[in-house]
Structures are given as structure tokens and as C-alpha cells.
Steps between C-alpha positions, in 0.01 A plus 500: 500500500635318801873491565532135403298528180718510187447783251240447230578502128459875450720572803764267361484687170542832683801370693670356191436820303653707782795259518561517124482881487722562802768253395495618138527866605800411717660314210493168684370163388178370650300184532129488560407380847358148510486431875250710689516352849782721631372854430514736796180629658585851377524376142172310528324811631653713223388246238147503636488880487648516151260233379203708617655812349555347156154344498345837584714690245513267203624780272837505680772308322695299757831529315470878475392525864802307625740683262384852590744562792790392280386737224473796736826438682755523222841337510661820634265509796543127564880525507479769770221322692535121494167460683330586169629185331274251677133554574352225719156361436361691799603831339241448227216488752562864593362816348849606387508212249161604361621860470811386314290296262275800432803721432651255253166465320468880474854525363425233240190672368 
């Protein structure tokens, strides 16, 4: 994807799912994004990577994937470490996010 190309439909769905989960977990209201012309290059790259990831691993539930850091870092940990209250889109392109998802899935089974 070139820098000026807007995200495709699946990338928009990924972004809006991430937005909904992060805002809901923080207890804040949210609105789905409708304008796509002002995303940063970092966000566009992250969306491209996540799009490939979710297409390759169709068994992964997007909601559960984006919620996993919030499940692992309980409220007690978050109150001591405020950096655990907001996970940017780029965080989910790293192996740590995949590891967190695996841990939450193991704990649920």
C-alpha cells in the first residue's frame, strides 16, 4: 500500500474494532472513524500488517486479540503502571501481542 492510498475495507474494520475495544476497555465513549485521509503513516503500516496477519490466521477473533492485554494486565497493575491502559495500534503488530493472545486463550480453555 502506498502512503497516499486509503485503507481498504478489511483494514477499516480492523481499525474500528481496535478503536471500539480500546475505548470500551478505558470506559470512554467512542465513535467509529469515517474519514480515512488523515491516518499517520505508522497507522497505515500497522493496518497493513494486521490485515495480513488476520487473513493468514482466520481462527483469531479480533475482539479477543485486541482485548488480551487488558485481560492480562488487571486493574491493580494498571493503576500502578498507567502505560498499560492504552495500547496503540502498532503494539498489536509485535510478538508480545500474539503471546498475550495465546496466554488468554490458554487461560480460557
